[in-house]
C-alpha positions in Angstrom: 168.7 185.0 35.5 166.3 182.2 34.9 164.0 180.8 37.0 163.8 176.7 37.2 160.0 175.9 37.3 160.6 172.0 37.2 158.8 171.7 40.4 156.2 174.2 40.5 152.6 173.7 40.9 150.2 175.0 38.6 146.7 176.1 39.8 144.0 173.9 39.1 141.7 175.6 36.3 138.2 175.5 36.7 136.2 173.0 35.1 134.0 175.2 32.2 129.9 174.7 33.1 129.4 172.9 29.8 132.2 170.3 31.0 131.2 169.3 34.1 129.7 165.8 34.5 125.9 165.9 35.2 123.8 165.2 38.0 120.3 164.1 37.2 117.3 162.2 38.3 117.7 158.4 37.9 121.6 158.6 38.0 123.0 155.7 39.7 126.4 156.8 41.5 128.6 156.0 44.5 128.0 158.7 47.5 131.4 160.2 46.9 130.8 160.6 43.2 127.3 162.4 44.1 128.9 164.4 46.5 131.6 165.7 44.2 129.1 166.2 41.1 126.4 168.2 43.5 129.4 170.3 44.5 130.2 171.1 41.2 126.7 172.4 40.2 125.8 174.9 42.8 122.5 175.7 40.5 120.9 172.7 42.1 119.6 173.4 45.5 118.3 169.7 46.6 119.6 166.5 45.4 119.7 163.6 47.2 121.1 159.9 46.7 118.6 157.2 47.9 119.7 153.9 47.6 122.4 154.7 45.0 120.0 156.5 42.9 120.1 160.4 42.6 116.9 162.3 43.0 117.0 166.1 42.1 114.3 168.2 43.5 111.9 170.0 41.5 111.1 173.9 42.2 108.8 174.4 45.2 105.7 176.1 45.8 104.6 178.2 48.3 101.7 177.0 49.9 102.3 173.3 49.4 106.1 173.3 50.5 107.1 176.6 51.6 104.8 177.4 54.3 104.5 174.3 56.1 108.2 173.7 55.9 108.9 177.1 57.5 106.2 176.4 60.1 107.6 172.9 61.0 111.1 174.4 61.3 110.1 176.9 64.0 108.0 174.4 65.5 111.2 172.1 66.0 113.7 175.1 66.8 111.1 176.3 69.6 111.3 172.5 71.0 115.4 172.1 70.8 115.4 175.5 72.7 113.6 174.4 75.8 115.5 170.6 76.0 119.0 170.1 76.6 121.0 168.2 74.6 118.7 168.7 71.4 120.1 170.0 68.5 118.1 170.6 65.0 118.9 171.3 61.3 116.7 172.8 58.6 117.7 171.2 54.9 121.0 169.7 55.7 122.8 167.0 54.2 122.5 163.4 56.1 124.7 160.6 55.4 123.3 157.4 56.2 125.8 154.7 54.6 127.4 154.6 51.2 124.3 154.7 49.1 122.4 157.2 51.2 123.1 161.1 51.2 120.1 162.5 51.8 118.7 166.4 52.4 115.6 166.1 54.8 113.5 169.4 55.3 114.3 169.5 59.0 115.3 167.2 61.6 115.9 167.0 65.8 119.0 164.7 67.0 120.5 164.2 70.3 123.9 165.1 70.7 126.6 162.0 70.9 127.3 163.1 74.3 123.2 162.8 75.1 123.2 159.2 73.7 122.5 160.3 70.2 123.5 158.0 67.2 124.5 160.8 64.8 127.4 163.5 64.6 128.6 166.0 62.6 131.6 165.4 60.8 134.6 167.3 60.5 133.8 168.8 56.7 130.3 169.9 58.4 127.5 167.3 57.3 125.6 165.3 59.6 126.4 161.4 59.7 124.2 158.6 61.4 120.6 158.6 62.0 119.1 161.5 63.6 116.2 160.6 66.0 113.4 162.5 63.9 113.6 163.4 60.2 110.5 165.6 58.9 109.9 165.8 55.4 107.2 168.0 53.4 105.7 165.9 50.4 103.3 167.1 47.6 101.7 164.1 47.7 101.3 160.2 49.2 102.9 159.3 45.6 106.2 161.2 46.9 109.4 159.1 47.4 109.4 160.5 50.8 106.8 158.1 51.8 108.0 154.9 49.8 111.9 154.8 49.2 113.3 157.5 51.5 111.0 155.8 54.5 112.4 152.4 53.6 115.8 153.4 54.2 115.4 155.6 57.4 113.5 152.5 59.0 116.7 150.6 58.0 118.9 152.9 59.0 117.7 153.3 62.4 115.7 156.8 62.5 113.7 156.2 65.3 110.8 158.8 64.4 109.6 159.9 61.0 107.2 162.7 60.0 105.8 163.2 56.4 103.3 166.1 56.0 101.5 165.7 52.7 100.3 168.8 51.1 97.7 167.7 48.4 95.9 165.4 50.9 96.6 167.9 53.8 97.6 165.4 56.5 100.8 164.6 58.6 101.9 161.0 58.8 104.3 160.2 61.9 105.8 157.1 62.4 107.9 155.7 65.1 110.3 152.7 64.7 109.4 149.5 66.7 111.5 146.5 66.1 112.7 147.9 62.7 109.0 148.4 61.2 107.8 152.4 61.4 104.3 152.1 63.3 101.8 155.3 63.3 101.5 157.3 66.1 98.0 157.6 67.3 96.0 161.2 67.0 95.4 162.0 70.7 91.5 163.2 71.7 92.6 166.7 71.5 93.9 166.5 68.1 97.8 166.5 68.5 100.4 163.9 67.4 102.8 163.5 70.0 106.4 162.2 69.7 107.6 159.2 71.5 111.4 160.0 71.3 111.1 163.3 72.5 108.3 163.9 75.1 106.9 167.4 74.9 107.1 167.2 71.2 103.2 168.2 69.9 102.2 168.9 66.9 98.5 170.0 66.0 98.0 169.3 62.3 94.7 171.1 62.0 96.9 174.5 62.9 99.7 173.3 60.2 97.4 173.0 57.3 95.7 176.4 58.5 99.0 178.2 58.7 98.4 179.1 62.0 101.6 180.2 63.6 100.1 180.6 67.2 97.9 177.8 67.6 100.7 175.4 66.2 103.1 177.0 69.3 100.1 176.7 71.4 99.7 173.2 71.2 103.7 172.8 71.5 103.6 175.0 74.5 101.2 172.6 76.1 103.7 170.2 75.6 106.3 171.9 76.8 104.8 172.2 80.2 103.4 168.7 80.3 105.1 166.7 83.3 106.8 164.3 80.4 108.5 167.1 79.1 109.9 167.9 82.4 110.7 164.3 83.5 112.6 164.0 80.1 114.6 167.2 80.7 115.5 165.8 84.3 116.6 162.5 83.0 118.9 164.2 80.2 120.4 166.4 82.7 120.8 163.4 85.8 122.2 161.0 83.1 124.3 162.9 81.4 124.9 166.1 83.2 124.6 169.8 82.2 128.1 169.8 80.5 129.0 166.2 79.9 132.2 164.8 78.6 131.9 163.5 75.2 
């Protein structure tokens, strides 16, 4: 007995590695094409599309990137755990517009039901501007402080923090009338968020790799009346389990 295979669907054969379209720094792609190529290259751990131009990250070093990155992630997780309606992410893709798909080192965001402007898409990416983006940059020459900074300001990211490894400095800006303005260093040596009251950072502890001192400064922020007032405002305004 013969079998009619006229309408049978054949499985799509995977594309051999040597036939996959490349993803290189400097390529100019649409966001859709960038995402397609990125998915085809699992060996690339971090690539970003900034104003239509591809940037593929170089391998990262422990002291220059890995350790400060880890400390900052722990810092934002601790804050999120103490603050309702606040979500965090580590190295997740953020879709800002049709020419910008970034992968920041860390971020904090308000959930949409708490007034946040970003949301998680059905395919599990963040879309829209998070309230705070955190990057670890090799130096002040990195594109984090130039191309990405302009995109974040234009997209409405409310605060932007860049830790510069070679200079051992932290710059933290807040968006005012469409322009990033530096946050001041307080008398006790901390930088303090305006969007997330109680989010205090000790830059000296960060560069010393002193986890205890870094978290001690944050704990002082979390016990500050401004954080308690922020939590009360979130719960009073939106409720403990608000409806989206």
